PyMOL Python script that loads the backbone (N, CA, C, O; Angstrom):
from pymol import cmd

cmd.read_pdbstr("""\
ATOM      1  N   MET A   1       0.817  -1.205   0.000  1.00  0.00           N
ATOM      2  CA  MET A   1       0.000   0.000   0.000  1.00  0.00           C
ATOM      3  C   MET A   1       0.856   1.264   0.000  1.00  0.00           C
ATOM      4  O   MET A   1       0.344   2.360   0.224  1.00  0.00           O
ATOM      5  N   ALA A   2       2.169   1.114  -0.252  1.00  0.00           N
ATOM      6  CA  ALA A   2       3.015   2.307  -0.346  1.00  0.00           C
ATOM      7  C   ALA A   2       2.490   3.175  -1.496  1.00  0.00           C
ATOM      8  O   ALA A   2       2.086   2.621  -2.519  1.00  0.00           O
ATOM      9  N   PRO A   3       2.476   4.425  -1.385  1.00  0.00           N
ATOM     10  CA  PRO A   3       3.051   5.288  -0.363  1.00  0.00           C
ATOM     11  C   PRO A   3       2.115   5.575   0.814  1.00  0.00           C
ATOM     12  O   PRO A   3       2.514   6.276   1.744  1.00  0.00           O
ATOM     13  N   VAL A   4       0.892   5.059   0.802  1.00  0.00           N
ATOM     14  CA  VAL A   4      -0.044   5.310   1.903  1.00  0.00           C
ATOM     15  C   VAL A   4       0.424   4.618   3.176  1.00  0.00           C
ATOM     16  O   VAL A   4       0.338   5.194   4.260  1.00  0.00           O
ATOM     17  N   LEU A   5       0.920   3.386   3.056  1.00  0.00           N
ATOM     18  CA  LEU A   5       1.461   2.624   4.182  1.00  0.00           C
ATOM     19  C   LEU A   5       2.842   2.112   3.815  1.00  0.00           C
ATOM     20  O   LEU A   5       3.123   1.826   2.651  1.00  0.00           O
ATOM     21  N   GLU A   6       3.700   2.000   4.817  1.00  0.00           N
ATOM     22  CA  GLU A   6       5.041   1.462   4.610  1.00  0.00           C
ATOM     23  C   GLU A   6       5.251   0.278   5.543  1.00  0.00           C
ATOM     24  O   GLU A   6       4.535   0.131   6.534  1.00  0.00           O
ATOM     25  N   ASP A   7       6.231  -0.569   5.231  1.00  0.00           N
ATOM     26  CA  ASP A   7       6.572  -1.670   6.120  1.00  0.00           C
ATOM     27  C   ASP A   7       6.856  -1.124   7.509  1.00  0.00           C
ATOM     28  O   ASP A   7       7.561  -0.126   7.662  1.00  0.00           O
ATOM     29  N   GLY A   8       6.305  -1.782   8.519  1.00  0.00           N
ATOM     30  CA  GLY A   8       6.518  -1.366   9.898  1.00  0.00           C
ATOM     31  C   GLY A   8       5.458  -0.440  10.445  1.00  0.00           C
ATOM     32  O   GLY A   8       5.438  -0.183  11.649  1.00  0.00           O
ATOM     33  N   ASP A   9       4.572   0.072   9.602  1.00  0.00           N
ATOM     34  CA  ASP A   9       3.477   0.918  10.080  1.00  0.00           C
ATOM     35  C   ASP A   9       2.465   0.069  10.841  1.00  0.00           C
ATOM     36  O   ASP A   9       2.310  -1.124  10.578  1.00  0.00           O
ATOM     37  N   PHE A  10       1.792   0.694  11.773  1.00  0.00           N
ATOM     38  CA  PHE A  10       0.651   0.080  12.451  1.00  0.00           C
ATOM     39  C   PHE A  10      -0.602   0.752  11.928  1.00  0.00           C
ATOM     40  O   PHE A  10      -0.588   1.936  11.591  1.00  0.00           O
ATOM     41  N   VAL A  11      -1.692  -0.010  11.861  1.00  0.00           N
ATOM     42  CA  VAL A  11      -2.952   0.530  11.364  1.00  0.00           C
ATOM     43  C   VAL A  11      -4.044   0.284  12.402  1.00  0.00           C
ATOM     44  O   VAL A  11      -4.201  -0.827  12.909  1.00  0.00           O
ATOM     45  N   LEU A  12      -4.789   1.335  12.704  1.00  0.00           N
ATOM     46  CA  LEU A  12      -5.969   1.188  13.549  1.00  0.00           C
ATOM     47  C   LEU A  12      -7.178   1.195  12.627  1.00  0.00           C
ATOM     48  O   LEU A  12      -7.263   1.995  11.695  1.00  0.00           O
ATOM     49  N   PHE A  13      -8.105   0.295  12.904  1.00  0.00           N
ATOM     50  CA  PHE A  13      -9.289   0.230  12.055  1.00  0.00           C
ATOM     51  C   PHE A  13     -10.539   0.227  12.910  1.00  0.00           C
ATOM     52  O   PHE A  13     -10.494  -0.053  14.108  1.00  0.00           O
ATOM     53  N   ARG A  14     -11.654   0.542  12.277  1.00  0.00           N
ATOM     54  CA  ARG A  14     -12.963   0.562  12.928  1.00  0.00           C
ATOM     55  C   ARG A  14     -13.832  -0.482  12.251  1.00  0.00           C
ATOM     56  O   ARG A  14     -14.012  -0.468  11.034  1.00  0.00           O
ATOM     57  N   ARG A  15     -14.366  -1.385  13.057  1.00  0.00           N
ATOM     58  CA  ARG A  15     -15.276  -2.394  12.507  1.00  0.00           C
ATOM     59  C   ARG A  15     -16.545  -1.715  12.008  1.00  0.00           C
ATOM     60  O   ARG A  15     -16.958  -0.679  12.530  1.00  0.00           O
ATOM     61  N   PHE A  16     -17.149  -2.310  10.998  1.00  0.00           N
ATOM     62  CA  PHE A  16     -18.408  -1.782  10.490  1.00  0.00           C
ATOM     63  C   PHE A  16     -19.535  -2.125  11.454  1.00  0.00           C
ATOM     64  O   PHE A  16     -19.606  -3.242  11.966  1.00  0.00           O
ATOM     65  N   ALA A  17     -20.401  -1.173  11.694  1.00  0.00           N
ATOM     66  CA  ALA A  17     -21.568  -1.398  12.544  1.00  0.00           C
ATOM     67  C   ALA A  17     -22.566  -2.271  11.784  1.00  0.00           C
ATOM     68  O   ALA A  17     -22.531  -2.315  10.555  1.00  0.00           O
ATOM     69  N   PRO A  18     -23.450  -2.963  12.493  1.00  0.00           N
ATOM     70  CA  PRO A  18     -24.473  -3.753  11.798  1.00  0.00           C
ATOM     71  C   PRO A  18     -25.258  -2.870  10.815  1.00  0.00           C
ATOM     72  O   PRO A  18     -25.725  -1.788  11.172  1.00  0.00           O
ATOM     73  N   GLY A  19     -25.389  -3.337   9.616  1.00  0.00           N
ATOM     74  CA  GLY A  19     -26.109  -2.589   8.586  1.00  0.00           C
ATOM     75  C   GLY A  19     -25.250  -1.587   7.835  1.00  0.00           C
ATOM     76  O   GLY A  19     -25.675  -1.070   6.802  1.00  0.00           O
ATOM     77  N   GLU A  20     -24.052  -1.301   8.327  1.00  0.00           N
ATOM     78  CA  GLU A  20     -23.145  -0.380   7.641  1.00  0.00           C
ATOM     79  C   GLU A  20     -22.402  -1.143   6.551  1.00  0.00           C
ATOM     80  O   GLU A  20     -21.996  -2.286   6.763  1.00  0.00           O
ATOM     81  N   SER A  21     -22.224  -0.534   5.409  1.00  0.00           N
ATOM     82  CA  SER A  21     -21.578  -1.210   4.288  1.00  0.00           C
ATOM     83  C   SER A  21     -20.299  -0.502   3.872  1.00  0.00           C
ATOM     84  O   SER A  21     -20.219   0.725   3.917  1.00  0.00           O
ATOM     85  N   PRO A  22     -19.301  -1.275   3.469  1.00  0.00           N
ATOM     86  CA  PRO A  22     -18.108  -0.657   2.897  1.00  0.00           C
ATOM     87  C   PRO A  22     -18.447  -0.069   1.536  1.00  0.00           C
ATOM     88  O   PRO A  22     -19.405  -0.492   0.890  1.00  0.00           O
ATOM     89  N   SER A  23     -17.664   0.903   1.107  1.00  0.00           N
ATOM     90  CA  SER A  23     -17.912   1.484  -0.212  1.00  0.00           C
ATOM     91  C   SER A  23     -16.599   1.686  -0.949  1.00  0.00           C
ATOM     92  O   SER A  23     -15.549   1.832  -0.322  1.00  0.00           O
ATOM     93  N   PRO A  24     -16.651   1.694  -2.278  1.00  0.00           N
ATOM     94  CA  PRO A  24     -15.443   1.883  -3.070  1.00  0.00           C
ATOM     95  C   PRO A  24     -14.680   3.136  -2.643  1.00  0.00           C
ATOM     96  O   PRO A  24     -15.270   4.168  -2.326  1.00  0.00           O
ATOM     97  N   GLY A  25     -13.350   3.014  -2.644  1.00  0.00           N
ATOM     98  CA  GLY A  25     -12.495   4.119  -2.242  1.00  0.00           C
ATOM     99  C   GLY A  25     -12.009   4.013  -0.804  1.00  0.00           C
ATOM    100  O   GLY A  25     -11.087   4.725  -0.408  1.00  0.00           O
ATOM    101  N   MET A  26     -12.616   3.136  -0.023  1.00  0.00           N
ATOM    102  CA  MET A  26     -12.191   2.941   1.366  1.00  0.00           C
ATOM    103  C   MET A  26     -10.972   2.032   1.426  1.00  0.00           C
ATOM    104  O   MET A  26     -10.841   1.095   0.638  1.00  0.00           O
ATOM    105  N   ILE A  27     -10.082   2.319   2.372  1.00  0.00           N
ATOM    106  CA  ILE A  27      -9.000   1.400   2.690  1.00  0.00           C
ATOM    107  C   ILE A  27      -9.556   0.478   3.768  1.00  0.00           C
ATOM    108  O   ILE A  27     -10.001   0.936   4.820  1.00  0.00           O
ATOM    109  N   VAL A  28      -9.526  -0.821   3.500  1.00  0.00           N
ATOM    110  CA  VAL A  28     -10.175  -1.775   4.394  1.00  0.00           C
ATOM    111  C   VAL A  28      -9.228  -2.888   4.840  1.00  0.00           C
ATOM    112  O   VAL A  28      -8.216  -3.173   4.200  1.00  0.00           O
ATOM    113  N   VAL A  29      -9.596  -3.498   5.950  1.00  0.00           N
ATOM    114  CA  VAL A  29      -8.906  -4.673   6.468  1.00  0.00           C
ATOM    115  C   VAL A  29      -9.747  -5.873   6.055  1.00  0.00           C
ATOM    116  O   VAL A  29     -10.946  -5.928   6.330  1.00  0.00           O
ATOM    117  N   VAL A  30      -9.109  -6.836   5.391  1.00  0.00           N
ATOM    118  CA  VAL A  30      -9.814  -7.978   4.814  1.00  0.00           C
ATOM    119  C   VAL A  30      -9.217  -9.283   5.343  1.00  0.00           C
ATOM    120  O   VAL A  30      -7.997  -9.422   5.436  1.00  0.00           O
ATOM    121  N   ARG A  31     -10.067 -10.218   5.680  1.00  0.00           N
ATOM    122  CA  ARG A  31      -9.631 -11.566   6.056  1.00  0.00           C
ATOM    123  C   ARG A  31      -9.582 -12.392   4.774  1.00  0.00           C
ATOM    124  O   ARG A  31     -10.619 -12.770   4.228  1.00  0.00           O
ATOM    125  N   HIS A  32      -8.365 -12.668   4.300  1.00  0.00           N
ATOM    126  CA  HIS A  32      -8.183 -13.391   3.042  1.00  0.00           C
ATOM    127  C   HIS A  32      -7.958 -14.873   3.329  1.00  0.00           C
ATOM    128  O   HIS A  32      -7.243 -15.218   4.270  1.00  0.00           O
ATOM    129  N   ARG A  33      -8.548 -15.733   2.544  1.00  0.00           N
ATOM    130  CA  ARG A  33      -8.500 -17.181   2.816  1.00  0.00           C
ATOM    131  C   ARG A  33      -7.099 -17.779   2.727  1.00  0.00           C
ATOM    132  O   ARG A  33      -6.811 -18.759   3.414  1.00  0.00           O
ATOM    133  N   ARG A  34      -6.224 -17.217   1.901  1.00  0.00           N
ATOM    134  CA  ARG A  34      -4.853 -17.740   1.776  1.00  0.00           C
ATOM    135  C   ARG A  34      -3.810 -16.900   2.502  1.00  0.00           C
ATOM    136  O   ARG A  34      -2.848 -17.438   3.052  1.00  0.00           O
ATOM    137  N   LEU A  35      -3.998 -15.588   2.506  1.00  0.00           N
ATOM    138  CA  LEU A  35      -2.962 -14.689   3.014  1.00  0.00           C
ATOM    139  C   LEU A  35      -3.185 -14.212   4.440  1.00  0.00           C
ATOM    140  O   LEU A  35      -2.304 -13.575   5.017  1.00  0.00           O
ATOM    141  N   GLY A  36      -4.329 -14.500   5.013  1.00  0.00           N
ATOM    142  CA  GLY A  36      -4.635 -14.004   6.362  1.00  0.00           C
ATOM    143  C   GLY A  36      -5.194 -12.589   6.287  1.00  0.00           C
ATOM    144  O   GLY A  36      -5.951 -12.262   5.374  1.00  0.00           O
ATOM    145  N   THR A  37      -4.824 -11.764   7.236  1.00  0.00           N
ATOM    146  CA  THR A  37      -5.348 -10.400   7.290  1.00  0.00           C
ATOM    147  C   THR A  37      -4.510  -9.490   6.390  1.00  0.00           C
ATOM    148  O   THR A  37      -3.289  -9.412   6.528  1.00  0.00           O
ATOM    149  N   ILE A  38      -5.188  -8.806   5.469  1.00  0.00           N
ATOM    150  CA  ILE A  38      -4.513  -7.902   4.531  1.00  0.00           C
ATOM    151  C   ILE A  38      -5.220  -6.549   4.526  1.00  0.00           C
ATOM    152  O   ILE A  38      -6.355  -6.428   4.988  1.00  0.00           O
ATOM    153  N   ILE A  39      -4.542  -5.544   4.004  1.00  0.00           N
ATOM    154  CA  ILE A  39      -5.114  -4.203   3.872  1.00  0.00           C
ATOM    155  C   ILE A  39      -5.101  -3.846   2.393  1.00  0.00           C
ATOM    156  O   ILE A  39      -4.069  -3.913   1.725  1.00  0.00           O
ATOM    157  N   LYS A  40      -6.270  -3.467   1.904  1.00  0.00           N
ATOM    158  CA  LYS A  40      -6.407  -3.139   0.478  1.00  0.00           C
ATOM    159  C   LYS A  40      -7.375  -1.985   0.286  1.00  0.00           C
ATOM    160  O   LYS A  40      -8.087  -1.586   1.208  1.00  0.00           O
ATOM    161  N   LEU A  41      -7.386  -1.466  -0.910  1.00  0.00           N
ATOM    162  CA  LEU A  41      -8.333  -0.433  -1.310  1.00  0.00           C
ATOM    163  C   LEU A  41      -9.509  -1.120  -1.991  1.00  0.00           C
ATOM    164  O   LEU A  41      -9.313  -1.968  -2.861  1.00  0.00           O
ATOM    165  N   LEU A  42     -10.729  -0.760  -1.601  1.00  0.00           N
ATOM    166  CA  LEU A  42     -11.908  -1.289  -2.303  1.00  0.00           C
ATOM    167  C   LEU A  42     -12.039  -0.547  -3.613  1.00  0.00           C
ATOM    168  O   LEU A  42     -12.186   0.675  -3.634  1.00  0.00           O
ATOM    169  N   ASP A  43     -11.984  -1.284  -4.702  1.00  0.00           N
ATOM    170  CA  ASP A  43     -12.008  -0.666  -6.024  1.00  0.00           C
ATOM    171  C   ASP A  43     -13.433  -0.420  -6.497  1.00  0.00           C
ATOM    172  O   ASP A  43     -13.799   0.712  -6.812  1.00  0.00           O
ATOM    173  N   GLN A  44     -14.227  -1.463  -6.545  1.00  0.00           N
ATOM    174  CA  GLN A  44     -15.615  -1.308  -6.996  1.00  0.00           C
ATOM    175  C   GLN A  44     -16.465  -2.465  -6.492  1.00  0.00           C
ATOM    176  O   GLN A  44     -15.965  -3.562  -6.246  1.00  0.00           O
ATOM    177  N   GLU A  45     -17.748  -2.203  -6.344  1.00  0.00           N
ATOM    178  CA  GLU A  45     -18.679  -3.262  -5.974  1.00  0.00           C
ATOM    179  C   GLU A  45     -19.149  -3.901  -7.273  1.00  0.00           C
ATOM    180  O   GLU A  45     -19.719  -3.227  -8.130  1.00  0.00           O
ATOM    181  N   ILE A  46     -18.913  -5.189  -7.418  1.00  0.00           N
ATOM    182  CA  ILE A  46     -19.226  -5.862  -8.681  1.00  0.00           C
ATOM    183  C   ILE A  46     -20.501  -6.689  -8.598  1.00  0.00           C
ATOM    184  O   ILE A  46     -20.929  -7.287  -9.585  1.00  0.00           O
ATOM    185  N   GLY A  47     -21.088  -6.717  -7.445  1.00  0.00           N
ATOM    186  CA  GLY A  47     -22.333  -7.425  -7.211  1.00  0.00           C
ATOM    187  C   GLY A  47     -22.722  -7.180  -5.767  1.00  0.00           C
ATOM    188  O   GLY A  47     -21.927  -6.623  -5.010  1.00  0.00           O
ATOM    189  N   PRO A  48     -23.904  -7.572  -5.366  1.00  0.00           N
ATOM    190  CA  PRO A  48     -24.310  -7.340  -3.981  1.00  0.00           C
ATOM    191  C   PRO A  48     -23.324  -7.988  -2.991  1.00  0.00           C
ATOM    192  O   PRO A  48     -23.189  -9.210  -2.938  1.00  0.00           O
ATOM    193  N   GLY A  49     -22.640  -7.137  -2.211  1.00  0.00           N
ATOM    194  CA  GLY A  49     -21.719  -7.624  -1.205  1.00  0.00           C
ATOM    195  C   GLY A  49     -20.435  -8.236  -1.740  1.00  0.00           C
ATOM    196  O   GLY A  49     -19.757  -8.963  -1.014  1.00  0.00           O
ATOM    197  N   ARG A  50     -20.085  -7.962  -2.984  1.00  0.00           N
ATOM    198  CA  ARG A  50     -18.875  -8.515  -3.612  1.00  0.00           C
ATOM    199  C   ARG A  50     -18.061  -7.357  -4.190  1.00  0.00           C
ATOM    200  O   ARG A  50     -18.578  -6.543  -4.956  1.00  0.00           O
ATOM    201  N   PHE A  51     -16.764  -7.294  -3.808  1.00  0.00           N
ATOM    202  CA  PHE A  51     -15.929  -6.150  -4.144  1.00  0.00           C
ATOM    203  C   PHE A  51     -14.628  -6.567  -4.813  1.00  0.00           C
ATOM    204  O   PHE A  51     -14.076  -7.627  -4.519  1.00  0.00           O
ATOM    205  N   ARG A  52     -14.146  -5.719  -5.716  1.00  0.00           N
ATOM    206  CA  ARG A  52     -12.798  -5.858  -6.273  1.00  0.00           C
ATOM    207  C   ARG A  52     -11.847  -5.141  -5.320  1.00  0.00           C
ATOM    208  O   ARG A  52     -12.191  -4.121  -4.723  1.00  0.00           O
ATOM    209  N   LEU A  53     -10.652  -5.693  -5.194  1.00  0.00           N
ATOM    210  CA  LEU A  53      -9.621  -5.115  -4.341  1.00  0.00           C
ATOM    211  C   LEU A  53      -8.487  -4.611  -5.211  1.00  0.00           C
ATOM    212  O   LEU A  53      -8.235  -5.142  -6.293  1.00  0.00           O
ATOM    213  N   ARG A  54      -7.803  -3.581  -4.733  1.00  0.00           N
ATOM    214  CA  ARG A  54      -6.592  -3.154  -5.424  1.00  0.00           C
ATOM    215  C   ARG A  54      -5.640  -2.530  -4.421  1.00  0.00           C
ATOM    216  O   ARG A  54      -6.024  -2.148  -3.315  1.00  0.00           O
ATOM    217  N   GLY A  55      -4.388  -2.439  -4.842  1.00  0.00           N
ATOM    218  CA  GLY A  55      -3.367  -1.783  -4.038  1.00  0.00           C
ATOM    219  C   GLY A  55      -3.094  -0.415  -4.628  1.00  0.00           C
ATOM    220  O   GLY A  55      -3.699  -0.018  -5.624  1.00  0.00           O
ATOM    221  N   ILE A  56      -2.183   0.293  -4.005  1.00  0.00           N
ATOM    222  CA  ILE A  56      -1.857   1.643  -4.458  1.00  0.00           C
ATOM    223  C   ILE A  56      -0.595   1.643  -5.323  1.00  0.00           C
ATOM    224  O   ILE A  56      -0.531   2.349  -6.330  1.00  0.00           O
ATOM    225  N   SER A  57       0.392   0.866  -4.938  1.00  0.00           N
ATOM    226  CA  SER A  57       1.672   0.912  -5.647  1.00  0.00           C
ATOM    227  C   SER A  57       1.689  -0.043  -6.840  1.00  0.00           C
ATOM    228  O   SER A  57       0.804  -0.884  -6.995  1.00  0.00           O
ATOM    229  N   MET A  58       2.706   0.105  -7.669  1.00  0.00           N
ATOM    230  CA  MET A  58       2.878  -0.768  -8.828  1.00  0.00           C
ATOM    231  C   MET A  58       3.196  -2.207  -8.407  1.00  0.00           C
ATOM    232  O   MET A  58       2.995  -3.136  -9.189  1.00  0.00           O
ATOM    233  N   LEU A  59       3.689  -2.397  -7.182  1.00  0.00           N
ATOM    234  CA  LEU A  59       4.061  -3.725  -6.687  1.00  0.00           C
ATOM    235  C   LEU A  59       2.907  -4.435  -5.991  1.00  0.00           C
ATOM    236  O   LEU A  59       3.048  -5.589  -5.584  1.00  0.00           O
ATOM    237  N   SER A  60       1.774  -3.763  -5.849  1.00  0.00           N
ATOM    238  CA  SER A  60       0.638  -4.342  -5.127  1.00  0.00           C
ATOM    239  C   SER A  60      -0.021  -5.468  -5.911  1.00  0.00           C
ATOM    240  O   SER A  60       0.050  -5.536  -7.138  1.00  0.00           O
ATOM    241  N   THR A  61      -0.654  -6.333  -5.164  1.00  0.00           N
ATOM    242  CA  THR A  61      -1.444  -7.419  -5.742  1.00  0.00           C
ATOM    243  C   THR A  61      -2.911  -7.005  -5.699  1.00  0.00           C
ATOM    244  O   THR A  61      -3.365  -6.433  -4.708  1.00  0.00           O
ATOM    245  N   ASP A  62      -3.650  -7.288  -6.758  1.00  0.00           N
ATOM    246  CA  ASP A  62      -5.056  -6.893  -6.786  1.00  0.00           C
ATOM    247  C   ASP A  62      -5.957  -8.103  -6.981  1.00  0.00           C
ATOM    248  O   ASP A  62      -5.504  -9.242  -6.871  1.00  0.00           O
ATOM    249  N   SER A  63      -7.236  -7.860  -7.270  1.00  0.00           N
ATOM    250  CA  SER A  63      -8.222  -8.932  -7.385  1.00  0.00           C
ATOM    251  C   SER A  63      -7.915  -9.938  -8.487  1.00  0.00           C
ATOM    252  O   SER A  63      -8.387 -11.074  -8.432  1.00  0.00           O
ATOM    253  N   ARG A  64      -7.130  -9.540  -9.486  1.00  0.00           N
ATOM    254  CA  ARG A  64      -6.775 -10.507 -10.530  1.00  0.00           C
ATOM    255  C   ARG A  64      -6.013 -11.681  -9.932  1.00  0.00           C
ATOM    256  O   ARG A  64      -6.109 -12.803 -10.430  1.00  0.00           O
ATOM    257  N   HIS A  65      -5.251 -11.425  -8.859  1.00  0.00           N
ATOM    258  CA  HIS A  65      -4.456 -12.471  -8.213  1.00  0.00           C
ATOM    259  C   HIS A  65      -5.066 -12.934  -6.894  1.00  0.00           C
ATOM    260  O   HIS A  65      -4.906 -14.092  -6.508  1.00  0.00           O
ATOM    261  N   LEU A  66      -5.758 -12.045  -6.209  1.00  0.00           N
ATOM    262  CA  LEU A  66      -6.308 -12.348  -4.887  1.00  0.00           C
ATOM    263  C   LEU A  66      -7.718 -12.917  -4.935  1.00  0.00           C
ATOM    264  O   LEU A  66      -8.144 -13.608  -4.010  1.00  0.00           O
ATOM    265  N   GLY A  67      -8.434 -12.631  -5.998  1.00  0.00           N
ATOM    266  CA  GLY A  67      -9.856 -12.927  -6.036  1.00  0.00           C
ATOM    267  C   GLY A  67     -10.618 -11.743  -5.446  1.00  0.00           C
ATOM    268  O   GLY A  67     -10.022 -10.847  -4.848  1.00  0.00           O
ATOM    269  N   ASP A  68     -11.912 -11.746  -5.617  1.00  0.00           N
ATOM    270  CA  ASP A  68     -12.745 -10.674  -5.088  1.00  0.00           C
ATOM    271  C   ASP A  68     -12.973 -10.893  -3.604  1.00  0.00           C
ATOM    272  O   ASP A  68     -12.780 -11.996  -3.093  1.00  0.00           O
ATOM    273  N   ALA A  69     -13.385  -9.836  -2.913  1.00  0.00           N
ATOM    274  CA  ALA A  69     -13.698  -9.920  -1.486  1.00  0.00           C
ATOM    275  C   ALA A  69     -15.209  -9.905  -1.309  1.00  0.00           C
ATOM    276  O   ALA A  69     -15.915  -9.143  -1.969  1.00  0.00           O
ATOM    277  N   VAL A  70     -15.692 -10.743  -0.424  1.00  0.00           N
ATOM    278  CA  VAL A  70     -17.119 -10.727  -0.085  1.00  0.00           C
ATOM    279  C   VAL A  70     -17.298  -9.953   1.210  1.00  0.00           C
ATOM    280  O   VAL A  70     -16.376  -9.876   2.021  1.00  0.00           O
ATOM    281  N   ARG A  71     -18.464  -9.387   1.407  1.00  0.00           N
ATOM    282  CA  ARG A  71     -18.732  -8.502   2.546  1.00  0.00           C
ATOM    283  C   ARG A  71     -18.331  -9.119   3.887  1.00  0.00           C
ATOM    284  O   ARG A  71     -17.738  -8.434   4.721  1.00  0.00           O
ATOM    285  N   GLN A  72     -18.641 -10.390   4.108  1.00  0.00           N
ATOM    286  CA  GLN A  72     -18.349 -10.992   5.410  1.00  0.00           C
ATOM    287  C   GLN A  72     -16.850 -11.116   5.693  1.00  0.00           C
ATOM    288  O   GLN A  72     -16.462 -11.325   6.843  1.00  0.00           O
ATOM    289  N   ASP A  73     -16.002 -10.991   4.671  1.00  0.00           N
ATOM    290  CA  ASP A  73     -14.541 -11.039   4.871  1.00  0.00           C
ATOM    291  C   ASP A  73     -13.926  -9.660   5.079  1.00  0.00           C
ATOM    292  O   ASP A  73     -12.743  -9.554   5.402  1.00  0.00           O
ATOM    293  N   ILE A  74     -14.717  -8.604   4.899  1.00  0.00           N
ATOM    294  CA  ILE A  74     -14.219  -7.246   5.117  1.00  0.00           C
ATOM    295  C   ILE A  74     -14.488  -6.900   6.574  1.00  0.00           C
ATOM    296  O   ILE A  74     -15.632  -6.710   6.986  1.00  0.00           O
ATOM    297  N   ILE A  75     -13.397  -6.823   7.350  1.00  0.00           N
ATOM    298  CA  ILE A  75     -13.500  -6.664   8.793  1.00  0.00           C
ATOM    299  C   ILE A  75     -13.856  -5.233   9.192  1.00  0.00           C
ATOM    300  O   ILE A  75     -14.692  -5.017  10.069  1.00  0.00           O
ATOM    301  N   GLY A  76     -13.216  -4.260   8.542  1.00  0.00           N
ATOM    302  CA  GLY A  76     -13.478  -2.870   8.908  1.00  0.00           C
ATOM    303  C   GLY A  76     -12.695  -1.904   8.044  1.00  0.00           C
ATOM    304  O   GLY A  76     -11.955  -2.293   7.141  1.00  0.00           O
ATOM    305  N   ARG A  77     -12.883  -0.631   8.352  1.00  0.00           N
ATOM    306  CA  ARG A  77     -12.233   0.447   7.608  1.00  0.00           C
ATOM    307  C   ARG A  77     -10.975   0.891   8.345  1.00  0.00           C
ATOM    308  O   ARG A  77     -11.020   1.178   9.541  1.00  0.00           O
ATOM    309  N   ALA A  78      -9.853   0.948   7.632  1.00  0.00           N
ATOM    310  CA  ALA A  78      -8.608   1.429   8.211  1.00  0.00           C
ATOM    311  C   ALA A  78      -8.708   2.950   8.345  1.00  0.00           C
ATOM    312  O   ALA A  78      -9.011   3.639   7.371  1.00  0.00           O
ATOM    313  N   VAL A  79      -8.455   3.475   9.545  1.00  0.00           N
ATOM    314  CA  VAL A  79      -8.651   4.905   9.758  1.00  0.00           C
ATOM    315  C   VAL A  79      -7.390   5.661  10.155  1.00  0.00           C
ATOM    316  O   VAL A  79      -7.245   6.832   9.802  1.00  0.00           O
ATOM    317  N   LEU A  80      -6.469   5.019  10.886  1.00  0.00           N
ATOM    318  CA  LEU A  80      -5.271   5.714  11.335  1.00  0.00           C
ATOM    319  C   LEU A  80      -4.008   4.926  11.033  1.00  0.00           C
ATOM    320  O   LEU A  80      -3.988   3.696  11.092  1.00  0.00           O
ATOM    321  N   ARG A  81      -2.986   5.643  10.717  1.00  0.00           N
ATOM    322  CA  ARG A  81      -1.656   5.069  10.489  1.00  0.00           C
ATOM    323  C   ARG A  81      -0.745   5.567  11.610  1.00  0.00           C
ATOM    324  O   ARG A  81      -0.646   6.768  11.860  1.00  0.00           O
ATOM    325  N   ILE A  82      -0.087   4.628  12.275  1.00  0.00           N
ATOM    326  CA  ILE A  82       0.905   4.993  13.285  1.00  0.00           C
ATOM    327  C   ILE A  82       2.258   4.630  12.685  1.00  0.00           C
ATOM    328  O   ILE A  82       2.522   3.464  12.392  1.00  0.00           O
ATOM    329  N   TRP A  83       3.110   5.630  12.503  1.00  0.00           N
ATOM    330  CA  TRP A  83       4.391   5.412  11.854  1.00  0.00           C
ATOM    331  C   TRP A  83       5.465   6.227  12.529  1.00  0.00           C
ATOM    332  O   TRP A  83       5.192   6.911  13.516  1.00  0.00           O
ATOM    333  N   ARG A  84       6.678   6.172  12.023  1.00  0.00           N
ATOM    334  CA  ARG A  84       7.814   6.816  12.679  1.00  0.00           C
ATOM    335  C   ARG A  84       7.670   8.323  12.812  1.00  0.00           C
ATOM    336  O   ARG A  84       8.350   8.935  13.636  1.00  0.00           O
ATOM    337  N   HIS A  85       6.799   8.932  12.018  1.00  0.00           N
ATOM    338  CA  HIS A  85       6.602  10.378  12.090  1.00  0.00           C
ATOM    339  C   HIS A  85       5.381  10.769  12.912  1.00  0.00           C
ATOM    340  O   HIS A  85       5.032  11.948  12.977  1.00  0.00           O
ATOM    341  N   GLY A  86       4.729   9.793  13.539  1.00  0.00           N
ATOM    342  CA  GLY A  86       3.562  10.101  14.367  1.00  0.00           C
ATOM    343  C   GLY A  86       2.329   9.343  13.926  1.00  0.00           C
ATOM    344  O   GLY A  86       2.408   8.190  13.502  1.00  0.00           O
ATOM    345  N   VAL A  87       1.207   9.996  14.032  1.00  0.00           N
ATOM    346  CA  VAL A  87      -0.092   9.401  13.695  1.00  0.00           C
ATOM    347  C   VAL A  87      -0.745  10.259  12.618  1.00  0.00           C
ATOM    348  O   VAL A  87      -0.715  11.488  12.686  1.00  0.00           O
ATOM    349  N   SER A  88      -1.329   9.603  11.633  1.00  0.00           N
ATOM    350  CA  SER A  88      -2.036  10.350  10.594  1.00  0.00           C
ATOM    351  C   SER A  88      -3.259   9.564  10.128  1.00  0.00           C
ATOM    352  O   SER A  88      -3.309   8.338  10.222  1.00  0.00           O
ATOM    353  N   ARG A  89      -4.241  10.308   9.622  1.00  0.00           N
ATOM    354  CA  ARG A  89      -5.441   9.670   9.069  1.00  0.00           C
ATOM    355  C   ARG A  89      -5.075   8.996   7.760  1.00  0.00           C
ATOM    356  O   ARG A  89      -4.211   9.468   7.021  1.00  0.00           O
ATOM    357  N   LEU A  90      -5.746   7.886   7.483  1.00  0.00           N
ATOM    358  CA  LEU A  90      -5.506   7.183   6.224  1.00  0.00           C
ATOM    359  C   LEU A  90      -6.445   7.709   5.156  1.00  0.00           C
ATOM    360  O   LEU A  90      -7.667   7.663   5.299  1.00  0.00           O
ATOM    361  N   ARG A  91      -5.859   8.201   4.100  1.00  0.00           N
ATOM    362  CA  ARG A  91      -6.613   8.697   2.938  1.00  0.00           C
ATOM    363  C   ARG A  91      -5.854   8.319   1.688  1.00  0.00           C
ATOM    364  O   ARG A  91      -4.625   8.246   1.686  1.00  0.00           O
ATOM    365  N   VAL A  92      -6.581   8.083   0.648  1.00  0.00           N
ATOM    366  CA  VAL A  92      -5.963   7.830  -0.656  1.00  0.00           C
ATOM    367  C   VAL A  92      -5.964   9.151  -1.399  1.00  0.00           C
ATOM    368  O   VAL A  92      -7.005   9.794  -1.533  1.00  0.00           O
ATOM    369  N   SER A  93      -4.780   9.562  -1.889  1.00  0.00           N
ATOM    370  CA  SER A  93      -4.735  10.843  -2.598  1.00  0.00           C
ATOM    371  C   SER A  93      -4.758  10.651  -4.076  1.00  0.00           C
ATOM    372  O   SER A  93      -4.726  11.627  -4.826  1.00  0.00           O
TER     373      SER A  93
END
""", "prot")
cmd.dss("prot")
cmd.show_as("cartoon", "prot")
cmd.util.cbc("prot")
cmd.orient("prot")
């Protein structure tokens, strides 16, 4: 997720409330069946509760390799980055 996140950063996230839905453009924490817990950008909703994932950098892996994410595997929205320069809100520029 560089340049938004770097190796060694910590991420604080907020779980979605019941009835709350993720939306494209959010940085989310996802429970992936092969890779465990990952952080990705929601690219687009391709069906009810089914989302494409993408990374920010050229080295990122996206849905072509990871598969799509289903709503129940999206744990929450990443909101804060804790890094060597302090704490900052997570936003995609």
